[in-house]
N, C-alpha and C positions, 0 to 999 in steps of 0.2 A: 326368828319368826314372830310376826306381830300377833297381839291378842286376837285380832279379827281373823287372821289366817288360821290360828290355832282353833278358833271356834268353828270355822268352816270345816276344818279337817275332822274335828270331833263329830260334826253333823253327818258328813258324807260316809264316815265309817259304818254308819247304820244302813247305807244304801248298797245295793249290788251295782256292779259296773254297768249292767244294762239299764238299771233304773237311773243312774247318773247320766248316762248318754241320752236317755229319753228326755230328762230335764233340760239338758244343754240344748237339744234340738228344738225345744219349744221357746227358747229365750230369743230376745232381739239379737240380730247378727253381731253387733258390736260387743254385747255382753258375752255371747256364746264364744266369740273369738278369744276374748280375754280369758275366759274360764278354761277353754280347751287347751290353752298353752300354759296354764298355771300349774306347773309341776309340783311345786312345794305346797301349794294350797289345796290341791284336789286329787292329784293322780298318784303321787309317790307313796309307796308304803313307808312306814316309819323307818325301817332299816335302810331305805334308799335315800334318806335325807343326809346332807353333809353333817358329819358328826362334830360335836363340840370337843373341846379339849386340846391338849398339846400333842399333836401327832405329825409325823413327816409323811407317812404312807398310809393310805386307806386301801386295804385289800378287800375287794368284794369277791369272795370265794363262793361261787354258786354253780348250780347245775345248768345243764343246757336249757335254754329258753326261759331262764329265771328272771330276765329283765336286766341283765348286766350291761348290755350295750346302751340301752335307754338311759340307765343311771349314769354311765360314763359321759354320754353326750350331754345330758342335762347338767351335769356338774361342770363340764367345760363351758356350757352356755352361761351358767351363773358366774363362773370365774372371769369370763370375757367381759363382764360388765365393769370389772375393777382392775384387771391385770392385763398389761399390753402384749405380753408374749407368752404363749402356751405351746408346748411341744406335744405332739400326738404320735404314738408309735404302735404299729400293728405287726403281726408276724411277717406279712409280705406287703408289697406295695399294692397289690390288688385287694387284699383284705382292708388296708387302710382306706382305699377309695370306696370299695363296695360295701363295707360294713360301717366304719367309723364316720365317713363323710356322707355317702349317698345312700346308705342302707335304710330300710324301713324305720329303724330306730336311731339312725345316724343324725349328725348335726343338722343337716339341711331339712330333714323331715320333721324334726321336733322344734324348729324355730319359726315363730310367727313372722309375717312380712316385715314388720318394723324392726325385727332383731335378727333377721336372717343374714348370715355372712355371704360374701361373694367367694366362690371357689375357683381358684386358678390352678387346674391340674398340672400344667406345665411347670409351674413354680412350686407345686405341692404346698399351697398356701390358702388358708381361709382368712378373709378380712371382714371384720364386723363394721357396722355403720359408725361405731364410736372410735374406729381406728385400731382396735385390738386385733392381734394376728395369732393364728395357730399354724405352726409349721408341721407338716405331715411326713413321717418317716417310716421306712421299712426296717424291721429288726434283722432282715437278711443283709443289710448294709450298715453294720455297726460303726464303721469308720465315718459315715456321714454325720453321726451324732457327736463326733469329736469337735468340741468348740462351741456349738450353738447353745446359748444360755437361755434360761426361761425362768418365769416365776412359778408356773404350775405345769403339770404334765399328766397325760393320760396314757397308760400302757395297757393295751388290750390283748387278752389271751397270752399272757406272759409265759404260762407253762408250756406253750407250743413254740416258743421262739427257738430257732435253730442255733443261735449264737448267744450264750449267756453274757458275752462281752457287751452286747447291745444294752443290757440293763445297767451295767457299770457306766457306760458312756452317757446314758440318759441321766443317771443319778449325778454324775459329775457336772452336768449342765444345769442342774437344779440349784442355782446359786444367786438368783436375783431376788431382791426384796427382803423383807424381814422374816417371812414365813413361807419359804418354798415348800410345795407339797405335790404329791403324786397320787393319783387314783389308779389302782390296778383292778381290772375286771377280768376274771379268768375262771375257767373250770380247772381245778388244781390237778397236779400230778405230784407224787412224792419225790420231786427232784430237790437237789441241794439248794438251789436258788429260792424255790418256794418255801422250803423249810426255814432257811436263814431269814427271809423277810418276815415270816410269821413270828419267829423267835425274837425279833428286834423289839425292844421296849417302846420304840417310837412308831410302831405299826398298829393301826386300828383295824381289826378284822371283823368283817360282816359276813355271816354265813347265810346261804339261801339254797333252796331246792327248786327243782323244776316245778313242783306242785304249788309253790308260793305264788306263781304267776299263772296258774291254771286257767283262770277265767279270761285271760288275754291270749290264750293259745288255742289253735285249732284242735278239735277233738281228734282229727287224724294224726296230728303231731304227737299228742299224748299216747295214742294207741301204738304208734310206731316206736316211741321211746320205751314203752312198757314191754312191747313184744321183744325188743332187742335186749333190754337191760334189767327189767323187773325181776327181783329175786336172785340176781347175779352179784358176784363180788364187784365187778366193774361198774355195775349200776350204782353202787354206793358212791363212786367217784363221779360218774356222768350225770346222775340224777340228784344226788344229795351232797355233792361236793366234799365228800370225806377224803382225807389224806390217807391213802391205803398203806398199810404196813406190809413188810415182807411176809410172804405166805409160805407155809410149810409145803414142801413139794416143788417150789419154784426153783429153777436152776439159776436164774439171774436175779440179782438185787440191783437197785438203782446205784448203789455205791460202787458196783463193778463197771458201770458204763462211764467212760471218759469221753467227753465231747471236746473236739479240737477244732480250731478255726483254720489252721494251716496244715496242709498235707505234703508229704515229700513226693518225688517222682515215683510212679508206680512201675514195678517190675512186670506185674500181670494184673489184668482186670477181667472179671467174668460177670455176665448178667445171669443171675440165677432165677429160675422160674418154677413155681409150684402151681401148675395150671388147674383151673376149674373147667369143667366140661360144659357148663350151662351158665346162662346169665338171667337169673330171676331174682326177685326180692329175697328169697330164702337161700339162694346159692352161696356157697363159699366164695370168698374173693380169690382172685389169682394173685399169688404172691410174686412180686417182681422186685428183687433187691440187687443193686449193683455193688459188688464187693471188689476190693483191690488189695494187693500185696505190695507194700512199699519197698523201696530200696533199703530202708532201714530194718526190714525184716518183720515189721508190724503189719497186721491186717487192718483195713479201713472199710467201714460202711460208707459208701459214697452217695447212694441215693436209694430211696424206697418209693416206688410208684405203684404199689399194690392197689387193686381196686376190682370192682365187678365189671368184667369185660366179656364179650363174645370171644370165641376162639380166634377169629380173625383180628379182633381188636387187640387182644393181648399179644398175639404173634407180631403184629405191626409195631406195637409199643416196645416189645423186647428188642426187636431189630433196630428201632430208632434209638434206643438207649445204648445198644452195642456200638452204633456208629458215633453217637454223641461222645461217648467216653473212650472211643477208639479201643474197645475191649478186645480181648484175645479170643473169647468164644462165649456162646450161650449154653448154659447148663439147664436142662429141664428134667424134672421128675416125670416118669411115664407110667406110674402105677395105674392112674385112672385113664389116661388117654391112649396109652400104647403107641402104635405106629402113627395114630392121628396127629400126635404132637409134632413128630418129625415132618409129616406131610404139610402141616400148617405152615411151618417155618420155611420149608423148601419152596412151597408155592409162592411165598412172598419174596424170598431172596435165597436162591439156591447156593450162593457163594458163602453164606455165613458159616464159620466154623462152629460145630455143634457137638455137644455131648449129652447123651441120654443117661439117666441114672434111675436105677430100680431099687426101691426101698425093701431090702430083705430083712432088716432089723427094725425094732420098735423105735418110735420117735424119741423117747427118752434116751435110749442107747446111742442113737445117732447124734443127739444134741449135747450130750455130756462132755465130749472132748472140746467142742466149741465153747461151751460155758466155762470150761477150765482155762481156755486161752484168755477169756475175759477176766477171770479171777487173777490170772498172772499178769494182767495189763498188756497182753499181746495183741488185742483187738481194740480199736478206738472208732468213734463215730465222727465223721466229718460233719460238724454241726449237730443239731438235735433232730431226731426222727421220732416225733411224739408218739404216733400210733404204733410204730414198731417197738419202741421202748416200753410202751404200756403193755403190749402183748407179751413181750419177753418176760417182764416182771410179774405179769398176772397169770401166766400159763402154769397150771399145775401139771408137771410132767408125768404124773401118774394117771392122768385122764386120757381118754381116747380121742377127744375133740381135736380136729385138725387146725393147728395154728399156722395159717397160710404164710404170714410174713416171716415167722420163725422158721418154718420149713425152708423157705427160699434162702434165708440167711444161713442156715446150717448147710444146705447144699453148696452155697457159694464158697464158704470158708473150708468146707471139706475138700472141695476141688483145689483150692489155693494152698492149704496148709497141712493137709493130711495125705501122705503118699500111700499108694497101694490100697486104697479103701475098697473093701470087698463088695460094697453096694454098687460100684460103678459098672455099667453094662457095656455101652458101645460108644464109639466116636465116629464122626465123619467130618471131612474138611472140604 
């Protein structure tokens, strides 16, 4: 950073964002344009500037809305001035496109006309005016990262990647030039991969919270985050980016969850549903988890599509997943919905094999045998299921709060792996 830029930064630190925007709006257009896109000189917080020193990985570990994406995009923009090949990887192909490239804080939005790359979605490639290129990948397809070399890389929301192998393949490709480096922007989870990267002596870690970027966030977003997370243990992760430790009363620990990339042929598959009866902002989510029992005798979590749905929406989604996975049946808890649950599914497709289950025992009692299977290594996850795994390891089994994803998980593996369970009520085919 030049002395002039440093001087500017020291000056604007005394101004609010609104004051700075007002000043920019009163400048001649050419000056305002230059200032508007001067990330290092005016807009970046100190912790968002490329760090000095000898590091291989810069992990920005920050809460939701903290400005991680903007920082990642601006860093790639800076790197593209001097390095010809950069790899960019997001959790999914749609995240790569909608967040890293085309998002409000993505590459295209933060680049001035004279420095804006051309995006070719069919080739998953950004090309800058100087010829530099960024290749865009999905962590859901780790094999695509085998071979492609780069000088620099950006990994977004690494904690949510389904396949840890994608990080290994990205790292192996960082081998061009004298100083290959990667920036990671993520809200953390206490997974092995996140802990290992942080523990590496060549990792530079920047911490940030949602509130660090408060003046750039809508008041409604802050209220929504506070309503959901403030004062909760999970809020320490989602708002303040803390690495959560195992908690007393939790039946699952991250060390018990094994993520696998390949699964065997399945002997049986069920779609397990813990239905909510309403769809409002305050409603519980409807837990929908697809569970399988492999020919190897191990259980596998195949998919988690939990969300807030109307009864017809979750019914249609459960049947869609039944058909997609060629499952054996749909298993639904009927404590809240009673006969309505069966009616919803019958009205959509009367041919679906179905089992209703009635919870006669407490949640902890029902979940303990399934947690024991995890501890014995008898249940594995096909890829990573971030929200499910967070709920599993965050749920205090002594509480009465309904863990929708965990409930569905427990019902699924109870049906697959526990014979003669007394909670089971009725079947129809």
